[in-house]
KOLLO-392285 format. One record per residue (C-alpha): residue in one letter; x negated, y, z negated; residue number from 1. Coordinates in steps of 0.5 Angstrom, whole numbers, plus 500, padded with zeros to 3 digits. Layout:
! KOLLO-392285
REC kolvo east north  up dogu
REC     A    X     Y   Z  NUM
...
***
This chain:
! KOLLO-392285
REC kolvo east north  up dogu
REC     X  923   748 111    1
REC     X  927   750 105    2
REC     X  924   753 100    3
REC     X  926   756 093    4
REC     X  922   762 090    5
REC     X  923   762 082    6
REC     X  920   769 079    7
REC     X  923   773 073    8
REC     X  921   780 070    9
REC     X  922   787 073   10
REC     X  921   790 079   11
REC     X  914   789 079   12
REC     X  915   781 078   13
REC     X  920   781 084   14
REC     X  918   785 089   15
REC     X  912   781 091   16
REC     X  916   775 092   17
REC     X  921   778 096   18
REC     X  915   780 101   19
REC     X  912   773 100   20
REC     X  919   770 102   21
REC     X  920   775 108   22
REC     X  913   772 110   23
REC     X  915   765 110   24
REC     X  922   767 113   25
REC     X  919   770 119   26
REC     X  914   763 120   27
REC     X  921   760 120   28
REC     X  923   757 113   29
REC     X  929   758 110   30
REC     X  928   761 103   31
REC     X  932   762 097   32
REC     X  930   767 091   33
REC     X  932   766 084   34
REC     X  931   771 079   35
REC     X  934   776 075   36
REC     X  940   780 076   37
REC     X  940   787 079   38
REC     X  935   784 085   39
REC     X  940   782 090   40
REC     X  941   788 095   41
REC     X  933   788 095   42
REC     X  933   780 097   43
REC     X  938   780 102   44
REC     X  935   786 106   45
REC     X  930   781 108   46
REC     X  934   776 110   47
REC     X  933   772 104   48
REC     X  938   768 100   49
REC     X  939   771 093   50
REC     X  941   766 087   51
REC     X  941   770 081   52
REC     X  940   768 074   53
REC     X  944   771 068   54
REC     X  938   775 066   55
REC     X  938   782 066   56
REC     X  931   784 065   57
REC     X  933   792 065   58
REC     X  938   791 060   59
REC     X  934   786 056   60
REC     X  928   792 055   61
REC     X  932   797 052   62
REC     X  934   793 046   63
REC     X  930   795 040   64
REC     X  928   788 039   65
REC     X  924   788 046   66
REC     X  922   795 045   67
REC     X  918   793 038   68
REC     X  916   787 041   69
REC     X  912   791 046   70
REC     X  908   795 041   71
REC     X  907   791 035   72
REC     X  905   784 034   73
REC     X  910   783 028   74
REC     X  915   784 033   75
REC     X  913   780 039   76
REC     X  913   774 033   77
REC     X  920   776 032   78
REC     X  922   776 039   79
REC     X  919   770 040   80
REC     X  923   766 035   81
REC     X  929   769 037   82
REC     X  928   768 045   83
REC     X  927   760 044   84
REC     X  935   759 046   85
REC     X  934   764 052   86
REC     X  928   760 054   87
REC     X  932   754 054   88
REC     X  938   757 058   89
REC     X  933   759 063   90
REC     X  930   753 064   91
REC     X  937   750 065   92
REC     X  939   755 070   93
REC     X  933   754 074   94
REC     X  934   747 074   95
REC     X  942   748 077   96
REC     X  939   753 082   97
REC     X  934   747 085   98
REC     X  940   743 084   99
REC     X  944   747 089  100
REC     X  939   749 094  101
REC     X  936   742 094  102
REC     X  929   745 096  103
REC     X  923   741 099  104
REC     X  918   746 096  105
REC     X  919   750 090  106
REC     X  914   757 090  107
REC     X  914   759 083  108
REC     X  911   765 079  109
REC     X  906   763 073  110
REC     X  909   763 068  111
REC     X  915   766 069  112
REC     X  918   760 073  113
REC     X  915   754 069  114
REC     X  921   750 070  115
REC     X  918   748 077  116
REC     X  913   743 077  117
REC     X  918   739 072  118
REC     X  924   740 077  119
REC     X  919   738 083  120
REC     X  918   732 079  121
REC     X  925   730 078  122
REC     X  927   732 085  123
REC     X  921   729 088  124
REC     X  919   735 092  125
REC     X  913   739 092  126
REC     X  911   745 087  127
REC     X  906   751 089  128
REC     X  904   755 083  129
REC     X  903   762 084  130
REC     X  900   768 080  131
REC     X  900   776 080  132
REC     X  894   776 075  133
REC     X  888   772 074  134
REC     X  890   769 067  135
REC     X  890   762 067  136
REC     X  884   759 070  137
REC     X  878   760 065  138
REC     X  873   763 068  139
REC     X  866   767 064  140
REC     X  867   773 069  141
REC     X  872   777 065  142
REC     X  876   776 059  143
REC     X  884   774 060  144
REC     X  888   779 062  145
REC     X  893   777 056  146
REC     X  888   780 051  147
REC     X  887   787 050  148
REC     X  879   786 050  149
REC     X  873   788 054  150
REC     X  868   784 057  151
REC     X  866   779 051  152
REC     X  860   776 055  153
REC     X  860   769 059  154
REC     X  862   764 053  155
REC     X  867   769 050  156
REC     X  870   771 056  157
REC     X  871   763 057  158
REC     X  874   762 051  159
REC     X  879   768 051  160
REC     X  882   765 057  161
REC     X  882   757 053  162
REC     X  885   761 048  163
REC     X  891   764 051  164
REC     X  892   758 056  165
REC     X  893   754 049  166
REC     X  897   758 046  167
REC     X  902   758 051  168
REC     X  902   751 051  169
REC     X  903   750 043  170
REC     X  909   755 044  171
REC     X  912   752 050  172
REC     X  910   744 050  173
REC     X  915   742 045  174
REC     X  922   746 048  175
REC     X  920   744 055  176
REC     X  918   737 053  177
REC     X  925   736 050  178
REC     X  928   739 056  179
REC     X  925   734 061  180
REC     X  927   729 057  181
REC     X  935   731 056  182
REC     X  936   735 062  183
REC     X  931   732 067  184
REC     X  931   725 064  185
REC     X  923   724 064  186
REC     X  918   722 060  187
REC     X  918   728 054  188
REC     X  910   728 055  189
REC     X  909   732 062  190
REC     X  904   735 065  191
REC     X  898   739 060  192
REC     X  897   744 065  193
REC     X  902   750 065  194
REC     X  899   752 072  195
REC     X  900   746 075  196
REC     X  902   743 082  197
REC     X  907   737 084  198
REC     X  907   733 090  199
REC     X  911   727 089  200
REC     X  905   723 094  201
REC     X  899   726 090  202
REC     X  897   731 096  203
REC     X  892   737 094  204
REC     X  897   743 093  205
REC     X  893   750 093  206
REC     X  894   755 088  207
REC     X  896   762 091  208
REC     X  893   768 087  209
REC     X  897   775 089  210
REC     X  892   780 087  211
REC     X  886   783 091  212
REC     X  879   781 091  213
REC     X  877   788 091  214
REC     X  879   789 084  215
REC     X  878   781 082  216
REC     X  873   777 086  217
REC     X  874   770 085  218
REC     X  870   767 080  219
REC     X  865   763 081  220
REC     X  868   757 077  221
REC     X  874   757 082  222
REC     X  874   751 087  223
REC     X  877   752 095  224
REC     X  884   750 092  225
REC     X  884   757 088  226
REC     X  887   762 094  227
REC     X  886   770 093  228
REC     X  890   773 098  229
REC     X  891   780 096  230
REC     X  897   783 093  231
REC     X  904   781 096  232
REC     X  906   788 099  233
REC     X  913   790 102  234
REC     X  912   793 109  235
REC     X  912   801 108  236
REC     X  919   804 107  237
REC     X  922   806 113  238
REC     X  930   808 112  239
REC     X  929   811 105  240
REC     X  932   818 105  241
REC     X  929   823 100  242
REC     X  933   827 096  243
REC     X  933   834 099  244
REC     X  930   837 092  245
REC     X  924   832 093  246
REC     X  923   834 100  247
REC     X  923   842 098  248
REC     X  918   841 092  249
REC     X  913   837 096  250
REC     X  913   842 102  251
REC     X  913   848 097  252
REC     X  905   846 095  253
REC     X  899   842 095  254
REC     X  900   834 094  255
REC     X  903   833 087  256
REC     X  901   828 082  257
REC     X  906   822 081  258
REC     X  907   820 074  259
REC     X  912   815 072  260
REC     X  911   808 067  261
REC     X  916   804 071  262
REC     X  919   798 067  263
REC     X  916   801 060  264
REC     X  921   805 055  265
REC     X  917   810 051  266
REC     X  918   810 044  267
REC     X  919   817 044  268
REC     X  920   819 051  269
REC     X  921   826 050  270
REC     X  914   828 046  271
REC     X  911   824 052  272
REC     X  914   828 057  273
REC     X  912   834 054  274
REC     X  905   832 053  275
REC     X  905   830 061  276
REC     X  909   837 063  277
REC     X  903   841 059  278
REC     X  898   836 061  279
REC     X  899   838 069  280
REC     X  900   845 067  281
REC     X  893   845 063  282
REC     X  890   842 069  283
REC     X  894   847 074  284
REC     X  897   841 078  285
REC     X  904   840 081  286
REC     X  908   833 079  287
REC     X  913   828 081  288
REC     X  915   825 074  289
REC     X  919   818 075  290
REC     X  923   817 069  291
REC     X  924   809 071  292
REC     X  927   805 065  293
REC     X  926   810 060  294
REC     X  919   811 060  295
REC     X  920   819 061  296
REC     X  925   823 059  297
REC     X  930   827 064  298
REC     X  928   835 063  299
REC     X  930   841 065  300
REC     X  924   842 070  301
REC     X  919   848 070  302
REC     X  917   850 077  303
REC     X  910   845 077  304
REC     X  915   839 076  305
REC     X  920   835 079  306
REC     X  924   830 076  307
REC     X  927   824 079  308
REC     X  929   817 077  309
REC     X  925   813 082  310
REC     X  923   813 089  311
REC     X  919   808 093  312
REC     X  912   808 092  313
REC     X  910   806 099  314
REC     X  914   812 101  315
REC     X  912   817 095  316
REC     X  905   816 094  317
REC     X  902   817 100  318
REC     X  905   824 099  319
REC     X  901   824 093  320
REC     X  894   827 090  321
REC     X  893   822 084  322
REC     X  898   817 081  323
REC     X  898   816 073  324
REC     X  902   810 071  325
REC     X  903   804 066  326
REC     X  898   799 069  327
REC     X  903   794 072  328
REC     X  899   790 077  329
REC     X  904   792 083  330
REC     X  903   800 081  331
REC     X  896   798 080  332
REC     X  895   795 087  333
REC     X  900   800 090  334
REC     X  897   806 088  335
REC     X  890   803 091  336
REC     X  894   802 097  337
REC     X  894   809 099  338
REC     X  887   810 097  339
REC     X  890   815 091  340
REC     X  886   816 085  341
REC     X  889   812 079  342
REC     X  890   814 071  343
REC     X  892   808 067  344
REC     X  896   809 061  345
REC     X  897   802 059  346
REC     X  902   800 054  347
REC     X  901   792 053  348
REC     X  900   785 056  349
REC     X  895   785 062  350
REC     X  896   793 063  351
REC     X  889   795 060  352
REC     X  885   789 064  353
REC     X  887   793 071  354
REC     X  885   800 067  355
REC     X  879   797 066  356
REC     X  878   794 073  357
REC     X  881   801 077  358
REC     X  875   804 073  359
REC     X  870   799 074  360
REC     X  870   799 081  361
REC     X  870   807 081  362
REC     X  878   809 083  363
REC     X  880   812 077  364
REC     X  877   815 070  365
REC     X  877   809 064  366
REC     X  884   807 062  367
REC     X  888   812 057  368
REC     X  892   808 053  369
REC     X  900   811 052  370
REC     X  899   811 045  371
REC     X  893   816 045  372
REC     X  896   820 051  373
REC     X  896   827 049  374
REC     X  897   834 053  375
REC     X  889   834 052  376
REC     X  887   827 054  377
REC     X  891   827 060  378
REC     X  888   834 062  379
REC     X  881   831 062  380
REC     X  884   825 065  381
REC     X  886   829 071  382
REC     X  880   833 072  383
REC     X  876   827 073  384
REC     X  880   825 078  385
REC     X  878   831 082  386
REC     X  871   828 082  387
REC     X  869   827 090  388
REC     X  866   820 088  389
REC     X  872   818 085  390
REC     X  876   821 091  391
REC     X  872   817 096  392
REC     X  872   811 093  393
REC     X  879   810 092  394
REC     X  880   812 099  395
REC     X  875   807 101  396
REC     X  878   801 096  397
REC     X  885   803 099  398
REC     X  882   802 107  399
REC     X  880   795 105  400
REC     X  885   793 101  401
REC     X  890   795 106  402
REC     X  886   790 111  403
REC     X  887   783 106  404
REC     X  892   778 109  405
REC     X  897   779 103  406
REC     X  903   776 104  407
REC     X  902   774 111  408
REC     X  896   770 108  409
REC     X  899   767 103  410
REC     X  905   764 107  411
REC     X  900   762 112  412
REC     X  896   758 106  413
REC     X  903   754 105  414
REC     X  904   753 113  415
REC     X  897   750 113  416
REC     X  898   746 106  417
REC     X  904   743 110  418
REC     X  900   741 116  419
REC     X  895   738 113  420
REC     X  899   733 109  421
REC     X  898   728 114  422
REC     X  891   727 113  423
REC     X  890   731 106  424
REC     X  886   726 100  425
REC     X  891   723 095  426
REC     X  890   727 089  427
REC     X  894   733 086  428
REC     X  891   739 084  429
REC     X  893   742 077  430
***
């Protein structure tokens, strides 16, 4: 079948969908992946067709407005008001891609590809919703990852999910309704469930959850349509050639600690980097620092530190003793995939949630918010990762996590859905 995958965001939002696309392609499907600019090489290397949108997420994150939005509530409000035109353009571009590809199924990343269920309705095709965080199905088991809150109890947890989903609907419903009418020729009052599916004949469609049940066990309220498959990892990198300086550093001593904050630009990258370097020295640990999209500065490296822009996590993490990062879903799963104790230094969004989940399963110390990171606090967290209990638990989690079906399981669920349509009950899930 012709399948279109829709996602937007940083590498952590795109790479798992490349893995899913590769698994679908291996099953004989013709797959196009549409996302922002800068990922075409990654997509095409897996034999998928790339349909880039005009957004350049890396450039966007470097703007002062977005950097402030990552750190302050007032910044988020101003960024939202300024983004209304951007959101409409994204909807229009996704519609244009779908018209060009003419897929039979759209697999979309919620909430990055919210146009999908409306496009599916307009084209009378199938929309399959997916998510990388458990934020859109209310549960009493844990609070919404969209809020920086610890456990609120069953009632409070459930209410937090409903509050986040309700706020998203209020913010988006008007724009989406107008777009449905003006661009798609549909009734302005679309489906209320933003995490919804669509099938033109009313057949059941599953929702796919690309995270590990070891970190987030399926909630008791979730029905059989909620498929928790494990994280969608790519195959380990086989042909990447590390810089000679990195190889020399790795060979010169015990396994280092990885420190990197991915797509999170630092408010004061130089200060943060000094704190990291001093913490490593105080803890008597070596470190590999990844500057990423500006989270750390490219400093003159002391003997116990090696600085680089980036390296494939699946190549580097197995060669490290522990990982320190911002707590994106992808980096969190990748660190645990290789059985490495993790120190999560969250900035915003779902990152505090993943920090709490890592600590709750015993694979790392409590999260250390980046705004509280000092040489002393990070040195203390590094000392905690040397605990035999944490190291053993991280190794145990890694072994179990690698055994989850992941992208192949999600692709199998899509094929099972296709095979079941002839006998499926005539109702739509979502």
